[in-house]
Each structure stands twice: as structure tokens, then as C-alpha cells.
Backbone as ProteinMPNN parsed JSONL, in Angstrom:
{"seq_chain_A": "MERIYSKIERDTLICATIREKDISSYRTDVCPDSEYIQVCARKLGDKISVGAHRHLPIKRETDITQEAWIVLRGRIKAKFYDLDNSFLYEAEIEKGGCMVLFRGGHSLEVLEEDTLFYEIKTGPYYGVDDDKEFIGE", "coords_chain_A": {"N_chain_A": [[23.453, 27.265, 44.304], [21.15, 25.104, 42.406], [18.697, 24.508, 40.089], [16.681, 21.982, 38.661], [14.893, 21.599, 35.909], [11.569, 20.377, 34.21], [11.96, 18.834, 31.089], [9.71, 17.879, 29.597], [7.906, 20.013, 30.057], [8.748, 23.15, 30.375], [8.799, 25.265, 32.141], [8.374, 24.052, 34.37], [8.978, 23.195, 37.526], [11.164, 20.391, 38.891], [13.338, 19.694, 41.019], [15.369, 21.381, 43.225], [18.628, 21.92, 44.359], [20.965, 22.988, 46.921], [24.107, 23.294, 48.382], [26.392, 23.226, 50.89], [28.616, 25.181, 50.987], [27.23, 27.3, 49.026], [25.901, 28.865, 50.809], [24.978, 31.628, 52.207], [25.349, 34.337, 54.206], [23.147, 35.77, 54.027], [19.804, 35.371, 53.43], [18.904, 32.463, 51.515], [16.373, 31.785, 49.239], [15.71, 28.56, 48.468], [13.434, 27.542, 47.288], [10.812, 28.635, 45.095], [8.495, 31.071, 45.988], [5.802, 30.243, 45.384], [5.642, 27.38, 45.382], [4.855, 24.855, 47.473], [6.143, 23.526, 49.551], [8.468, 24.945, 51.528], [11.757, 26.084, 51.721], [14.889, 27.669, 53.105], [17.942, 28.858, 53.428], [21.15, 29.868, 55.438], [23.473, 31.343, 57.106], [24.447, 31.784, 59.982], [24.963, 34.249, 62.048], [26.947, 35.162, 65.672], [25.217, 37.628, 66.484], [22.674, 37.659, 65.665], [19.279, 37.401, 65.489], [15.616, 36.075, 65.646], [12.569, 37.45, 66.305], [9.808, 36.775, 68.8], [7.229, 34.85, 67.183], [4.394, 34.026, 65.634], [2.795, 31.546, 63.342], [0.015, 32.633, 60.746], [-3.136, 31.207, 60.941], [-3.91, 30.014, 57.834], [-5.69, 28.91, 54.981], [-4.794, 26.383, 53.225], [-4.509, 24.663, 50.35], [-3.326, 21.408, 48.375], [-2.717, 18.902, 45.954], [-0.465, 17.713, 45.772], [2.711, 16.103, 46.378], [5.564, 17.272, 48.255], [8.987, 17.395, 48.744], [11.648, 17.498, 51.182], [15.241, 17.036, 51.464], [17.771, 16.668, 53.842], [21.092, 16.867, 54.327], [22.925, 15.546, 56.941], [25.119, 14.159, 57.693], [27.656, 12.362, 56.144], [27.105, 11.093, 52.678], [24.963, 11.104, 49.818], [23.149, 10.134, 46.693], [21.014, 10.848, 44.186], [18.402, 10.291, 41.987], [16.713, 11.913, 39.479], [13.415, 12.057, 37.808], [11.562, 12.705, 35.086], [8.04, 14.546, 34.102], [6.808, 12.222, 32.936], [7.988, 10.113, 33.794], [10.377, 9.513, 32.672], [14.206, 9.4, 32.772], [15.678, 12.131, 34.004], [17.962, 13.55, 35.109], [20.815, 13.069, 37.607], [22.408, 13.982, 40.874], [24.831, 14.318, 43.368], [24.893, 14.698, 47.143], [26.199, 16.085, 49.956], [27.047, 16.21, 53.49], [25.61, 19.023, 54.77], [24.074, 19.653, 52.651], [21.473, 20.154, 50.743], [18.557, 18.752, 49.023], [15.81, 19.832, 47.477], [12.374, 18.409, 46.131], [10.058, 18.862, 44.064], [8.345, 17.866, 41.635], [7.642, 15.131, 39.536], [9.301, 12.286, 39.571], [11.87, 10.51, 41.958], [14.622, 8.72, 43.158], [17.013, 7.122, 45.788], [20.26, 6.986, 46.815], [22.313, 5.631, 49.307], [25.559, 6.621, 49.644], [27.704, 6.887, 51.329], [28.661, 5.05, 54.292], [26.526, 4.929, 57.397], [25.449, 7.633, 56.974], [23.442, 10.158, 57.712], [20.254, 11.956, 57.437], [17.564, 14.526, 57.115], [14.472, 13.799, 56.31], [12.062, 15.734, 54.932], [8.357, 16.252, 54.321], [5.488, 17.642, 52.822], [2.102, 17.142, 54.147], [-0.965, 15.532, 55.27], [0.13, 12.239, 55.721], [-0.583, 9.386, 54.32], [-0.04, 6.885, 54.031], [1.58, 4.06, 51.989], [0.17, 2.721, 50.065], [-1.427, 4.582, 49.359], [0.268, 6.765, 48.795], [2.274, 6.096, 47.151], [3.78, 5.493, 43.922], [5.419, 3.386, 42.221], [8.091, 3.753, 40.151], [10.038, 2.398, 37.034], [13.338, 1.946, 35.86]], "CA_chain_A": [[22.468, 26.828, 43.996], [21.129, 24.603, 41.137], [17.521, 24.213, 39.44], [16.482, 21.585, 37.48], [13.196, 21.899, 34.81], [11.027, 19.439, 33.089], [11.995, 18.67, 29.353], [8.617, 17.862, 28.987], [7.017, 21.614, 30.219], [9.987, 23.527, 30.345], [8.379, 25.852, 33.097], [7.953, 23.06, 35.713], [10.283, 22.891, 38.471], [11.251, 19.33, 39.213], [13.94, 19.745, 42.05], [16.441, 22.283, 43.686], [19.792, 21.488, 45.275], [21.911, 23.761, 47.7], [25.213, 22.882, 48.573], [26.889, 24.16, 52.083], [29.487, 26.208, 50.223], [26.377, 28.184, 48.433], [24.949, 29.195, 51.478], [25.862, 32.806, 52.517], [24.69, 34.867, 55.779], [22.141, 36.562, 53.604], [18.999, 34.319, 53.344], [19.001, 32.324, 50.002], [15.589, 30.994, 49.337], [15.794, 27.42, 47.717], [11.98, 27.503, 46.619], [9.976, 29.815, 44.724], [7.232, 31.334, 46.66], [4.55, 29.44, 44.652], [5.899, 26.296, 45.609], [4.053, 24.228, 48.993], [7.242, 23.546, 50.399], [9.348, 26.256, 51.482], [13.158, 25.869, 52.313], [15.711, 28.595, 52.82], [19.402, 28.711, 53.886], [21.238, 30.948, 55.766], [24.515, 30.866, 57.708], [23.81, 32.589, 61.07], [26.037, 34.809, 63.241], [26.416, 35.324, 67.04], [24.051, 38.337, 67.061], [21.226, 37.134, 64.765], [18.122, 36.905, 66.236], [14.146, 36.349, 65.425], [11.601, 37.937, 67.443], [8.914, 36.034, 68.842], [6.086, 35.137, 66.482], [3.703, 32.424, 65.571], [2.067, 31.941, 61.937], [-1.26, 32.991, 61.131], [-4.038, 30.45, 60.392], [-4.152, 30.249, 56.101], [-6.395, 27.709, 54.54], [-4.051, 25.835, 51.821], [-4.828, 23.023, 49.811], [-2.418, 20.802, 47.18], [-3.085, 17.279, 45.607], [1.144, 17.009, 45.487], [3.768, 15.948, 47.729], [6.676, 17.805, 47.628], [9.542, 17.103, 50.133], [13.307, 17.936, 51.07], [16.756, 16.029, 52.069], [18.899, 17.616, 54.631], [22.056, 15.66, 54.736], [23.836, 16.069, 58.412], [26.334, 13.353, 57.622], [27.726, 11.525, 54.714], [26.503, 11.509, 51.196], [23.764, 10.655, 49.297], [22.838, 10.375, 45.384], [19.658, 11.057, 43.993], [18.042, 10.206, 40.62], [14.879, 12.54, 39.315], [12.555, 11.4, 36.568], [10.589, 13.764, 34.537], [6.686, 13.892, 34.454], [6.521, 10.982, 32.29], [8.689, 8.806, 34.377], [11.669, 9.536, 31.909], [15.012, 9.756, 33.696], [16.055, 13.498, 33.877], [19.292, 14.171, 36.226], [21.495, 12.732, 38.632], [23.138, 14.566, 41.549], [25.181, 14.161, 44.881], [24.751, 15.618, 47.841], [26.744, 15.579, 50.972], [27.076, 17.054, 54.532], [25.512, 20.698, 54.786], [23.705, 20.304, 51.6], [19.847, 20.023, 50.63], [17.586, 18.902, 47.835], [14.164, 19.993, 47.635], [11.691, 17.556, 45.108], [8.734, 19.612, 43.54], [7.475, 17.439, 41.247], [8.394, 14.258, 39.077], [9.973, 10.992, 40.236], [12.919, 10.373, 42.274], [15.124, 7.725, 43.834], [17.982, 7.824, 46.277], [21.071, 5.88, 47.109], [23.362, 6.097, 50.222], [27.248, 6.512, 49.271], [28.767, 6.592, 52.702], [27.956, 4.199, 55.46], [26.24, 6.001, 58.513], [24.491, 8.869, 56.491], [22.096, 10.496, 58.299], [19.566, 12.871, 57.008], [16.369, 14.632, 57.505], [13.589, 14.005, 55.05], [10.63, 16.374, 55.386], [7.463, 16.232, 53.449], [4.035, 18.075, 53.018], [1.419, 16.058, 55.105], [-0.954, 14.589, 56.043], [0.753, 11.03, 55.083], [-1.665, 8.208, 53.878], [0.349, 5.628, 54.261], [2.445, 3.819, 51.111], [-0.64, 2.599, 49.2], [-2.259, 5.577, 48.788], [0.715, 7.733, 48.429], [3.536, 6.027, 46.361], [3.812, 4.737, 42.452], [7.086, 2.802, 42.043], [8.564, 3.614, 38.563], [11.321, 1.68, 36.938], [14.294, 2.58, 34.938]], "C_chain_A": [[21.653, 26.217, 42.666], [19.312, 24.22, 41.035], [17.079, 23.375, 38.715], [14.803, 21.431, 36.838], [12.81, 20.708, 33.938], [11.484, 19.856, 31.962], [10.517, 18.704, 28.919], [7.707, 19.248, 28.91], [7.974, 22.384, 30.76], [9.848, 24.561, 31.775], [8.156, 24.924, 34.614], [9.059, 22.673, 36.483], [10.22, 21.326, 38.917], [12.177, 19.197, 40.758], [14.83, 20.981, 42.128], [17.38, 21.823, 44.65], [20.546, 22.793, 45.741], [22.762, 23.149, 48.397], [25.723, 23.931, 49.744], [27.842, 25.21, 51.528], [28.468, 27.319, 49.374], [25.778, 29.14, 49.226], [25.845, 30.145, 52.279], [25.205, 33.517, 53.922], [23.52, 35.89, 55.239], [21.157, 35.074, 53.014], [18.788, 34.135, 51.868], [17.89, 31.293, 50.099], [15.574, 30.048, 47.924], [14.622, 27.327, 46.811], [11.395, 28.605, 46.259], [8.907, 29.968, 45.786], [5.927, 30.925, 46.385], [4.924, 28.22, 45.145], [5.12, 25.656, 47.43], [4.995, 24.041, 49.756], [8.174, 24.713, 50.395], [10.76, 26.069, 52.087], [14.086, 27.266, 52.1], [16.712, 28.077, 53.255], [20.266, 29.656, 54.399], [22.331, 30.741, 56.912], [24.462, 32.18, 58.861], [24.967, 33.154, 62.086], [25.873, 35.237, 64.285], [25.274, 36.462, 67.316], [23.143, 38.529, 66.426], [20.078, 36.459, 65.601], [16.763, 37.196, 65.783], [13.615, 36.479, 66.425], [10.635, 36.981, 67.925], [8.002, 36.053, 68.015], [5.412, 33.687, 66.298], [3.074, 32.872, 63.54], [1.01, 32.112, 61.701], [-1.8, 31.8, 60.291], [-4.133, 30.725, 58.361], [-4.512, 29.006, 55.475], [-5.572, 27.68, 53.136], [-4.386, 24.601, 51.314], [-4.325, 22.557, 48.759], [-3.124, 19.496, 47.264], [-1.569, 17.043, 45.579], [1.81, 16.822, 46.754], [5.258, 16.609, 47.508], [7.499, 17.552, 48.864], [11.338, 17.65, 49.964], [13.988, 17.037, 51.889], [17.344, 16.816, 52.349], [20.22, 16.513, 54.964], [22.998, 16.2, 55.782], [24.862, 15.229, 58.344], [26.168, 12.337, 56.607], [27.344, 11.917, 53.419], [25.692, 10.613, 50.463], [23.53, 10.87, 47.446], [21.457, 10.285, 45.202], [19.545, 11.096, 42.367], [16.838, 10.898, 40.368], [14.639, 12.402, 37.971], [11.849, 12.476, 36.32], [8.916, 13.243, 34.505], [6.157, 12.739, 34.083], [7.188, 10.001, 32.479], [10.132, 8.936, 33.71], [12.711, 9.672, 33.169], [15.494, 11.186, 33.402], [17.371, 13.928, 34.474], [19.511, 13.379, 37.534], [22.495, 13.827, 39.775], [23.382, 13.821, 42.677], [24.842, 14.997, 45.683], [25.238, 15.342, 49.367], [26.461, 16.618, 52.203], [26.473, 18.501, 54.271], [24.663, 20.494, 53.593], [21.898, 19.78, 51.654], [19.067, 19.791, 49.44], [15.956, 18.961, 48.018], [13.536, 19.121, 46.075], [10.466, 18.385, 44.953], [7.878, 18.242, 42.998], [8.368, 15.971, 40.343], [8.659, 12.642, 39.884], [11.394, 10.865, 40.926], [13.491, 9.122, 43.001], [16.525, 8.199, 44.714], [18.904, 6.58, 46.933], [22.087, 6.379, 48.172], [24.584, 5.75, 49.623], [28.079, 6.218, 50.043], [27.749, 5.817, 54.013], [27.848, 5.237, 56.719], [25.931, 7.276, 57.819], [23.627, 9.015, 57.046], [21.398, 11.994, 57.633], [18.217, 12.99, 57.306], [15.517, 14.356, 56.22], [12.046, 14.437, 55.567], [9.71, 16.703, 54.126], [6.391, 17.179, 53.834], [3.388, 17.15, 53.205], [-0.142, 16.646, 54.458], [-0.215, 13.556, 54.944], [-0.428, 10.449, 55.49], [-1.168, 6.81, 54.163], [1.269, 5.154, 52.34], [1.526, 3.508, 50.183], [-1.186, 3.415, 48.517], [-1.276, 6.794, 48.485], [1.979, 7.786, 47.527], [3.342, 5.227, 44.929], [4.941, 4.509, 42.168], [6.825, 3.023, 40.189], [9.583, 2.871, 37.962], [12.092, 2.374, 35.793], [14.404, 1.801, 33.783]], "O_chain_A": [[21.541, 27.06, 41.775], [18.778, 23.657, 41.99], [16.911, 23.917, 37.623], [13.786, 21.166, 37.479], [13.556, 20.164, 33.124], [11.498, 21.055, 31.68], [10.131, 19.444, 28.013], [6.971, 19.536, 27.966], [8.016, 22.208, 31.978], [10.853, 24.609, 32.485], [7.8, 25.358, 35.71], [9.95, 21.912, 36.104], [9.117, 20.982, 39.34], [11.615, 18.555, 41.644], [15.025, 21.603, 41.084], [16.987, 21.353, 45.718], [20.726, 23.661, 44.887], [22.287, 22.325, 49.178], [25.561, 25.149, 49.663], [27.505, 26.341, 51.879], [29.083, 28.334, 49.046], [25.203, 30.115, 48.741], [26.916, 29.887, 52.829], [24.461, 32.792, 54.583], [23.039, 36.731, 55.997], [21.585, 34.088, 52.415], [18.57, 35.046, 51.068], [18.031, 30.233, 50.709], [15.478, 30.444, 46.763], [14.802, 27.049, 45.626], [11.406, 29.578, 47.014], [8.497, 28.983, 46.4], [4.988, 31.242, 47.115], [3.83, 27.844, 45.565], [5.057, 26.43, 48.385], [4.768, 24.425, 50.904], [8.557, 25.313, 49.391], [10.678, 25.847, 53.295], [14.011, 27.886, 51.039], [16.673, 26.882, 53.549], [20.209, 30.637, 53.657], [22.024, 29.871, 57.727], [24.442, 33.364, 58.528], [25.705, 32.445, 62.77], [24.798, 35.819, 64.432], [24.479, 36.294, 68.24], [22.614, 39.638, 66.502], [20.016, 35.367, 66.166], [16.509, 38.366, 65.497], [13.915, 35.862, 67.447], [10.683, 36.029, 67.147], [7.611, 37.197, 67.78], [5.793, 32.587, 66.696], [3.005, 33.9, 62.866], [0.417, 31.662, 62.682], [-1.255, 31.386, 59.268], [-4.479, 31.812, 57.898], [-3.699, 28.082, 55.428], [-5.593, 28.518, 52.235], [-4.505, 23.584, 51.997], [-4.744, 23.185, 47.786], [-3.835, 19.052, 48.165], [-1.36, 15.867, 45.284], [1.531, 17.268, 47.867], [5.943, 16.328, 46.525], [6.931, 17.479, 49.953], [11.978, 18.027, 48.982], [13.502, 16.386, 52.813], [17.659, 17.738, 51.596], [20.187, 15.555, 55.736], [23.749, 17.15, 55.564], [25.768, 15.591, 59.096], [25.184, 11.69, 56.25], [27.278, 13.111, 53.127], [25.816, 9.392, 50.561], [23.848, 11.983, 47.028], [20.747, 9.684, 46.008], [20.307, 11.707, 41.618], [15.852, 10.536, 41.01], [15.475, 12.586, 37.087], [11.49, 13.214, 37.238], [8.51, 12.106, 34.745], [5.218, 12.205, 34.674], [7.213, 9.042, 31.707], [11.056, 8.397, 34.319], [12.333, 9.959, 34.305], [15.734, 11.311, 32.201], [17.732, 15.013, 34.019], [18.632, 13.094, 38.347], [23.378, 14.462, 39.198], [22.64, 12.932, 43.096], [24.456, 16.09, 45.269], [24.698, 14.423, 49.983], [25.809, 17.649, 52.041], [27.055, 19.124, 53.382], [24.325, 21.647, 53.321], [21.345, 19.144, 52.552], [18.902, 20.801, 48.756], [15.183, 18.207, 48.608], [14.188, 19.21, 45.035], [9.838, 18.537, 46.001], [7.008, 17.666, 43.652], [9.578, 15.816, 40.509], [7.941, 12.189, 40.776], [12.247, 11.26, 40.132], [12.606, 8.428, 43.502], [17.083, 9.278, 44.515], [18.468, 5.535, 47.415], [22.676, 7.442, 47.978], [24.708, 4.644, 49.097], [29.055, 5.501, 49.819], [26.606, 6.006, 54.43], [28.682, 6.086, 57.033], [26.417, 8.191, 58.485], [22.785, 8.117, 57.076], [22.097, 12.981, 57.406], [17.562, 12.019, 57.685], [15.953, 14.725, 55.129], [11.213, 13.84, 56.248], [10.13, 17.274, 53.119], [6.299, 17.545, 55.006], [3.726, 16.113, 52.635], [-0.445, 17.557, 53.687], [0.004, 13.808, 53.759], [-1.133, 10.695, 56.469], [-1.847, 5.829, 54.467], [1.472, 6.104, 51.584], [1.875, 4.0, 49.11], [-1.479, 3.274, 47.329], [-1.776, 7.8, 47.982], [2.606, 8.785, 47.175], [2.632, 4.224, 44.995], [5.637, 5.458, 41.808], [5.957, 2.691, 39.382], [10.325, 2.624, 38.912], [11.614, 3.17, 34.985], [15.156, 2.149, 32.873]]}, "name": "protein", "num_of_chains": 1, "seq": "MERIYSKIERDTLICATIREKDISSYRTDVCPDSEYIQVCARKLGDKISVGAHRHLPIKRETDITQEAWIVLRGRIKAKFYDLDNSFLYEAEIEKGGCMVLFRGGHSLEVLEEDTLFYEIKTGPYYGVDDDKEFIGE"}
């Protein structure tokens, strides 16, 4: 697993990446507990089960959108931008991998035809006009 931090605010997490080869049978938390989006990875064996449960209502407030990209098939390249929109880091992720985006900006490029991935975000979603600011290179 790899975590990338801001060059401007050194303790500020920008993104985290986990690849299928990094996942073990023990739970691997990709995100620190303090983040609004929570992602973990684990290889599950035949005898693993999780008891029936539900999550208790807890009031949570955020003013940030965080997201996770999970690649099911193919390969993508992502570029990450720091808090001031300057280029920071580039990574490729393939089938079985996941990128979690906490802060800063990002772009995505498909590297293989017929790539399939899930994009999961904190919500609610209010539309492009209220949600995004496009930045350039």
C-alpha cells in the first residue's frame, strides 16, 4: 500500500493506493480512521463469516468529497494534484487495485479498452456545477 502526502502541508493525506498483491487475509485499512471515506481490503477464506449487524445512526458532517476507485477489469492511470493544484504524483492501477482520493485534485486516463471500475464517493451529490472545479496542467 502506498500513501501520498501533500508537499505543501506535509501531514495532509492526498491519496492512498492498494494493489491486489498487497492484500492479505488480515484486514488492511487503506484509510486512516479520521477520514470520511473508509476502505479496507482482505482476502476471504471459505470459513470466514461476519455476523448479522447494522450500523448505528451517528451524525457526521463534512465539507469535502472523498472517493475510491476500484478496478474490476483493465487498467487506469491517475494524476494527483496538491492543495494548490500543482502536479504531485502519477500512478497506474490494474484489476484488483483501489485508489482512495482524500484531497487535492485528480485526473483519470483509461489505459486498456473495456476497463471497468467502481467509483464510490461521499455524498450527497449536488451536480457538476456545484461539485467540481476544473484545474489545468
